[in-house]
C-alpha positions in Angstrom: 86.0 69.1 66.3 83.8 68.1 69.1 84.2 69.2 72.8 86.1 66.3 74.5 87.1 64.7 71.3 90.4 62.8 71.1 92.2 65.1 68.8 91.4 68.1 71.0 93.5 68.9 73.9 91.9 69.3 77.3 91.2 72.8 78.4 92.6 72.3 81.9 95.5 69.9 82.0 96.3 68.4 85.4 99.4 70.1 87.0 101.7 68.9 89.6 101.6 71.1 93.0 105.2 70.4 93.2 105.9 72.0 89.7 103.5 75.1 90.8 105.4 75.5 94.1 108.7 75.5 92.2 107.7 78.1 89.8 106.4 80.3 92.5 109.4 80.0 94.6 111.8 80.7 91.5 109.5 83.8 90.6 109.7 85.1 94.2 113.6 84.6 94.1 113.6 87.0 90.9 111.8 90.0 92.6 114.0 92.7 93.4 114.7 93.8 97.0 112.9 97.1 96.5 109.6 95.2 95.8 110.3 92.9 98.7 110.8 95.9 101.0 107.8 97.7 99.7 105.4 94.4 100.0 106.7 93.9 103.5 105.9 97.6 104.5 102.4 97.2 102.9 101.8 93.9 104.9 103.0 95.4 108.0 100.9 98.6 107.7 98.0 96.5 107.1 98.5 94.1 110.1 98.6 97.2 112.3 95.4 98.4 110.8 93.8 95.0 111.4 94.9 95.0 115.1 93.9 98.5 115.7 90.3 97.8 114.1 89.9 94.8 116.4 90.5 96.7 119.6 87.4 97.6 121.3 86.4 101.4 121.9 86.6 100.8 125.7 90.2 100.8 125.5 90.4 103.9 123.8 88.2 105.5 126.3 90.3 104.2 129.1 93.4 105.6 127.7 91.7 109.0 126.9 90.7 109.2 130.6 94.3 109.0 131.7 96.0 112.3 132.5 99.5 110.8 132.2 101.2 107.6 131.4 101.6 106.5 135.2 97.8 106.1 135.4 97.8 103.6 132.8 
């Protein structure tokens, strides 16, 4: 059999995006609530880390210079 021959199936058959999305949604619905909660907690922790990483060091210096919350 030669590559691309008529009696050989294509390696990558075209797939409808609707079918792919439907399969993803059905798979997502079958995941247990514990896994949902764990993934949400991990995503929230990562989001906080990204936000804190983006804060410039000047803000930390300003907050450290304040003796109490009223000065902020």
